C-alpha positions in Angstrom: -0.1 -0.2 0.0 1.0 3.6 -1.0 0.0 7.1 0.3 0.7 9.4 -2.3 -0.7 13.0 -3.6 -2.3 13.2 -7.2 -4.3 16.3 -8.9 -7.0 14.5 -9.8 -10.1 16.0 -12.1 -12.9 16.3 -9.4 -15.7 16.2 -12.2 -14.4 12.8 -13.6 -13.8 11.6 -10.3 -17.6 12.3 -9.6 -18.5 10.7 -12.9 -16.5 7.5 -11.9 -17.9 7.6 -8.6 -21.3 7.3 -9.8 -20.4 4.6 -12.1 -18.8 2.6 -9.5 -21.2 3.4 -6.7 -18.5 4.4 -4.5 -18.3 7.0 -1.6 -14.7 7.8 -1.0 -11.6 8.9 -2.9 -9.5 5.9 -2.2 -12.7 3.6 -2.8 -13.4 4.8 -6.1 -9.7 5.1 -7.2 -9.1 1.6 -6.1 -12.2 0.5 -7.9 -11.3 2.1 -10.8 -7.8 0.6 -11.1 -9.3 -3.1 -10.4 -12.0 -2.2 -13.3 -8.9 -1.2 -15.3 -7.2 -5.0 -14.6 -10.4 -6.7 -15.4 -11.1 -4.9 -18.7 -7.1 -6.2 -19.5 -7.7 -9.7 -18.4 -11.4 -9.7 -20.5 -9.0 -8.2 -24.0 -6.5 -11.0 -23.4 -9.1 -13.7 -23.0 -10.7 -12.3 -26.0 -7.3 -12.4 -27.6 -6.6 -16.2 -26.6 -10.1 -17.0 -28.0 -9.6 -15.3 -31.4 -6.3 -17.2 -32.3 -7.4 -20.3 -30.3 -4.7 -19.7 -28.1 -4.2 -22.6 -25.9 -7.4 -24.3 -26.5 -7.7 -28.0 -27.6 -10.1 -27.7 -30.2 -8.2 -28.5 -32.9 -7.5 -31.5 -31.1 -9.4 -34.2 -33.1 -9.1 -36.9 -29.5 -10.3 -33.9 -27.4 -13.1 -32.8 -29.5 -14.2 -36.4 -29.7 -14.8 -36.6 -26.0 -16.8 -33.4 -26.5 -19.6 -34.9 -28.0 -22.3 -37.3 -26.5 -23.8 -40.0 -28.0 
């Protein structure tokens, strides 16, 4: 945990506070940082799905087990 001073756009902070439903500056900033990390994780998952990276969908043995008889 770090304590720091930053200049923050009050209007933007209020808008983010409304979106996140937070009440304090700390809670709003922490929530916004968490949301950025969640968005990046979603982007990485989408990239992986787009190129089928790490998926076994091309493996005939794996896919044969996916279908029920």
